[in-house]
N, C-alpha and C positions, 0 to 999 in steps of 0.2 A: 207286327206285334199287337196282341190282343190285350195287354195290360198298359193302360195309358201312363200310369205313374212309374212304371218301370222305364218306359220309353222316355219320359220326360227326364228323370234322373240320369239315365245313361247319356242323354244328348248334352245334359248340363255337365256331366263328368268328362266328356270327350272334348270340352272347351280346353284351350291351351292351359289355361290356370289350374285345372284339375286333372289333366289326361293321364298323369302319372300317379295319381293319388293312391291307386290301388296297389302300387309296388311295395313290396315288403311284408306280404302275408307271412305269418309264422305258423309252424306247424310242429307237432310232435305226435309220435305214435307209440301206443302199447299193444304189443302182439302177444298173445297167449298161445301155449303150445304144450300138449301132453308129452310127458316122457314116456316112451315105450320100449319094451323089449323087442329083440329082433324078430319074433314070431307074432308081433302085433299086439300082445297083451300089455295091459298097464304096468308101468314100472312101479315096483313096490319099494324100491330104495329110497334113503332120504335125499333130500335136496342136495346136490353136488357141492360138498364143503368148500372145495378148491375155487368154486366159482364166487365165493363170497357168502356173507350171512343175508339171509332174505329180509330181515328187518331193517338193515342199514345199508345195504348195497341199493343205491339210487337206479341203477340199470338193469340189474338182474335179480329177480326176486320170484317169489310164488304168488299165486293168486288163491283161490279157495282151497285147492287140494295141494297136498305135498308134491305130487307128481306134476302139477299145472304151472309150468313156468311162465313168467311173464317178463318180456324185454321191452325197456322203457328207453325211448330216444330223448336226448337234450332237445330243447327248442331250437329249430333252425328256419331260415327263410329259403333254403335250397332243398326241394324234395329229393334230388338226387343224393344229396349228403345224409338226409334222413334214412333212405333206404341202405345206403353204404353202412351207416352206423347199426342198423338192424341186422345187415349181414355180418358185420364184425361180431356183434354181441352173440348172434347165435353160433358162428364158427367157434368162438372162443368156449362157449358154454357145452358145445358138442365135444370139444377136445377133453373136457373133464368128465364126460358121462361114460366112458368105456364103450360097450358095444350098443348102449341104449340110442334111441333115435327120436326125432321130433315128429309126432303125429301131424300130418298137414292138413287137417280138417277140423271143423268146427264141432260136430257131433263126434263123441268119443269113440275109441276102439273097443274091441270086445272086453267086456268086464263081466266076470262070472258072477260076482257078488257084490253088493254095495260095500261091504266091510273092506273089499280090496282097495277102496279110496281112502287114504289116509288124510285126515285134515291137515293143513298147513301148520307148521311148527315154527314159531318165532322166537324161541328161547324163553328164559325165565325172568326176564325183566317184567314190570307190570304192564308196560304197553304191549310186549310180545304175547303175554298171556291172555290179555284182552282181546288181541286179535285172532288167537287161537278159539278162545270161548265164543266169540262172535261167530266163528265158522261152525262150532259145535251146534250152536243155535240155529244155524242155516240147515245143517244136516238133520236136525230133529224136527225142523219146520217143513222142509221141502223134500227131504231125502237127499243122499250124497250123489246120486247120478247126475243131478243137475250140476254139481260143482266140477264135474268132469268136462264139461261143455267149454270150447274156447272161442274167443272172438278177437277182433281188432278194434282197438278205440283210436279215433282220430281227433286230435286237438287242434284248434285253429283260432287264430286270432287275427284281427285286421289291423293295418298299421294307423298310426295317429293322423298321418296325412289324409287318409280317407275320412276319418271322423271329422277332421277340420273342414274338409271340403264339403261334406254332407251338410254339416251343421250350417255353414255359409250358404248352400243351395237351398236349404230348407228355411233359411232365416230363423233359425231356433235360437231362442235366448236362453235355454235351459242351461243348467250347469254342465259342464263337458261330461263327467262321469255319469251323471244321471241320463244325459242323452245317449251316451254309449249303452248303458244298461237297457235302455228303452229299446234300441235297436237290435241289441243281441236277443232280447225276449220276441221282438217281431221276427227274427230269423227263425228262432225255435218254433213259433206258432206256425209259420209257413212250412218248416221243415216237417213237422207232424202232419199237417195236411197231406204232403206228397211224399212222406216216408215210404209208401208203397213202391215208389219208383226205385228207390234204392234196393229195397228187396227184390224187386223184379230183374234189375240189372245184376247185382253183386250178390244176391243170394247164392249160396254154393253148398246148401245142406237139404237136398231134395230126398236123401236117403239116410237111413241110419241102421247100425247093427241091432238085431232083434234083441240082443242082451239088454239094450238100453231099456226096454220096457220091463224086464225083470218079471216076465210072466203076466204082466197087466194087459187087458185088452184096450184096444183103441178104436174109436168109431171112424177114424180116418180110412179111406179106401186104399190101403196099402197093397202093392204088389211085391212079389218076392224074386229075388235075383241072387244066383250063386248059393253059397253055404248057408247065409243068413242075413242077407241085405234086404231090408224092406225099404220100398220107396213109392214116392207119389208121382204119377205119370207127369202131372203138370206142376209139381210143387218147386218151391225156389229156395226158401229159408226155414226149415223145421226148427233151427235154434231160436227163431222169433216167435214161434207158434206155441200152443198150449202145451207141446211136449218139451219145450225149451225153458228160457228164463222168465217164469212167470210167478205171479204171487196173487192167488185167488183174493185173499184178504184186502189186497190194495185196489181192488175194484170199487171200493166203497170211499176211498180216499178222494178228497176234493183239492187236489193240488193243480193249480192252474198257472199259467204263464203270462197274464195279462199285465201285471206289474210287479215289480221286485218284491214289494212288501206282501203282496198277495201270495207269490210263491213260497216266499220265507215262511209266511204265517201257516200255510196250508202244510208244509213239510213238518214245522215244528208241531203242529197239532197231531199229526200222524205219529211222531216220536212219542208224544205223551199220551197217546190213546190206548188205554188197556185193550188187549186182544182176548176175546173169549175162546178162540181157537188155540192159543198158545198159553193160556192161563194155568194150564195144568202142568206145564214144564217148569222145573226149579230154575230160579234165577240166580244171580252171581252170589247172593248172600247165603245160599245153601252149602251144605258139606259138599255135594256132588252137584254142581251147577250143570244145566242142561241149555243154557242160553244167557244172554247178558241181562235181558229183563223180559217182562211179559206183555210188552206193547206190540202193536201191529208192526212197527219198525223197531229193531233193537237200536240201530244208530241210522244216520242219514243215508249211508251207503247202500242200505238194504232196499232203497226205493228204486225199483226197476224201470227206470225211464230210458228210452232209446236215444235221448239227447239230454244234456244237464248244462245249466250255467254254471260256470266255475271261477273262482278266485284262488290263487295260491294263499294257502293259510299260513299264519304265523304259528309259532310253537304254542300248542294248547288249545288251538281254535278248532271249532268244528266248521264244516263246510257253509253251513247258513251264517255263522258268526262272521266268518271272512266275507261274505257276500254282503251282509248288512253294514260291515265297516267301511267296505271300499267299492262295492258294486261289482258287475261282471268283468271279468278279465278277458275270458275266452270261453268257447263252447266245446263240449266234449260230446262226439258222436260215437254212441256205442251200439249201433245197429248193423255193422260190418261182420259178416261171416270171414273166417280164414279163407283166403284165395288159394285153393289147392294147386294152381297153376303157377304159382310164384313161391319161390324158395323164401321170400321173406314174408309171404302171408298177404301182401298186398302189392299192387303193381303201380307203376308210375303213372300209367294211363287212368288208373283209378284215383289217383291223387289229384291229377288235373281235371278229371270230371268233378270231383268234389269241391274243388276250389271254385269251379264255375257256378255248380249247383247251389252251393252255400252263399255266394255272392248273389245269385239270383234271388235266394230267399231272403237276404238282406235287404236287397233294393226295392223289391215290390212291396206294396202296401200289405199290411197284416193285420186284417180285422180281429177283433177279440175272439178268443176260443174258449167256449164254455165247456163245462164237464160234459154236457150232452154232445157238443161238437166233437170233443175228444173221443167219445164212445164211438162216434161215426168214423172218425180216422182210424181207430184201432180194428174197427170191422173191416174196413177197406184193407188194412194191413193182413188181417187174418185170411181174407179172400186171396189175396197175392201169395201169402206164405204156402197155402195148400193147392191153389189152382192157378197160380199167376201166369202160366204159359199156355193156358187154354185160349183158344182163338176167339171165342165169344164172351170172354169174362167181362161182366159189368160191375162197376164201382159205384158208390154213391157220392155225388158232388151237390153240395146246396140242396140236398134233399130230393134230387132227381137222378135217375139212372144215367150213367155215361160208360161208353166202353173204355176198357184200359188203354186199347191202341189209340183212340180219338184223344183222351186226356194226355197221354204221353207224347203223341205228335204235336199237342199244343204247348206243352212245356218245352219240348226240344226247339220248337220254332222261336221261343223266347231265349233259350240257352244260348242259341247260335249268337245272338246279338250281344249278349253278355261276354261271351267267349271272344268275340271281335273286339270289344272294348279292352278286355284284358289282355289280348296278345298285342294290340296298339301300345298300351302302357308299358308292356315288358319287351317289345321288340322281338316277338316270337310267333310262332304259329302253333304251339303245343296245344293250347286250349281249344282252338277251333279243330285241330286234328283229333283231340279226345272226344269232343261232341259228335263229330262225324263217325267215329270208331263206335261208340256205344249207341248211336241212333240207329245202327243197322240191327240192332238186338229188338226194336219195335217191330219191324216187319219180319224179322225172323228170330223167333223166340229160341231156336236151337243155338243162337250165338251167346246168349246169355251164360253166365258162369254155370248155373244149374242146368241148363241145356247141354253144355259141353260135357260136364261131368256124367249125366246120365248117358249121353251118347257114347262115351268111352266105355262105361261099364256094359251096355247093351251090345256094342260092337264087339266086344271081346268074350261076352257071356261070363262077365268077371264080378265077382262080389266087391263091395267097396272096401273091405278090409285089405284085401289081396292088393288092389291097386294103390291104396294109401301107403302099403309098406313099400312098393316099388317106388313110388314118389319119395317117401322118407329116405330110402337108401340113395336114390339119385341126388337129393339134395344134400345129403351128409357128404357124398363124395364131392359134390361142387363145392361145398364150403371148405373141405379139406385142401382142394386144389387151388382155391382163391387166396390172394394175398390180402392182408389187413389194409384197409382204406383210410379210415378216420381214427382208429385206435391202433394199439400195438399189444402184443401178447404180454409185454412187460407192464405196460400202463395199466392194463386190466387186472393183472396180478396184484399191482399195487393197490388198486380200488379193492380188490377182493380182501387183501390183507388189513386194509384200514377199516373195512366194514366189520370185520371180527373184532378188532379193538374197540371200535365205536360200540358194538353191541355189549361188550364186557362193561364198558363204561357206563352204559344204560343201567345194568344190573346193579353197579357199584353206587349209582346216584339215587336209586330208590330209597326213600326214607318212610314209606308208608306200606302198610300191608295191603295186599291184592284188593281186599273189600274196602278198605279206606281209600285207597286210590280211586276205585269205581265210585264209591259215594261222591267223592270230590269231582270226579268227571261228570257224572249225571247232575249233580247240584249246579254245575256251572254251564251245562250244554244249553 
């Protein structure tokens, strides 16, 4: 192992007193999926009402567009249970969608015109109208095509036993929650430094439908396949690149992760900072508003970071208010493409790898990350997004060039030891098996998700759209043949009915006009 502090912490954690401290990792997954017609075009129908109301159903909702479903699992310590929950939620929703399918990719299907992408509608309550107006702002700022992109968010929190052990090992006298927040921020800094590896392994969007560009030209060296698929020969995750979820105005923001106060202050400054780019768009006080406000960020959720520190908010709290009140509770990984080879959008082997990788990010030392450092990490990510499977690709590490393969080999050499510790604690071999599996991708880029995807297209001289439709039909048939594992049809029906009642209650409880409601919201944000 090349990182002494990681070795020291693992050795201390392997002592009898601490050897099972890592047991009890909690996870939750949010998987997005476009609803499509059987021919592969985007569905223009409203969110399926029988699946519940998107504002108040905690497990089945919509994301930015009306046709972009989002499935949200409860928190669980068992990754198999989490995947079973995703499977059940998708099975149930598909049963409410008629002949529509779930698009199994991150980059969207064929979309003839941006106007075909309807903004998500959350009803006539003030909070529902706020959510839709926020999306109106996103449409007017970045265009609607970006809102059709899907991803997978992976939420993780570590058990109290690990925090107790680490605090004892490091002889920290800090207040426990302050210690936890500090450690999570260290994890985030390390994750951002080596995020490129996640894009390399799990990026699954090296191609897109040419309709996504809407006639605009790209400087990227795209090649063409099939009827209209554009692809990068060595690309990995276009969703994370300049064509995906980006906000050029955010490049000037100084949001850093060196301490919690600094992070909160940076994000709040961005929310309160007037934008010259969006100042001509009418805000919520106008008769026909085009956005919530004229700031660089309308609200905190508009900050497009691949990883976020999180705390479950109380009613009426903003995300930073929740963090300021009680510190970091968990982290949200937002950099995962939908895995087209898994009917749930993410595989068990990916989850096991993420467990190890995030534990590694937590246990190794995490030097401060300046704004300039962050720009370097973003440059590495963009290089891997566009050219990650190129054999001679070089990245920048501490100001010096290093080959992707060399750096990745060094990371995996350390992940092996983390996986051994985690398997010993859990009396398993799943973590070491996952590291062995994904390590093969370093020497053979064709084994990455993006490599497998392009191989499939090229082997059959098939465009991405027709392949995605094949997978979508295959997964729908699989869901129909499977039985419910963690839920039941009747329990999800009850949740759907309850969500409609809860939405009506929200409308009935509104005692302010929409403008007055937003006046109050922003005054207290």
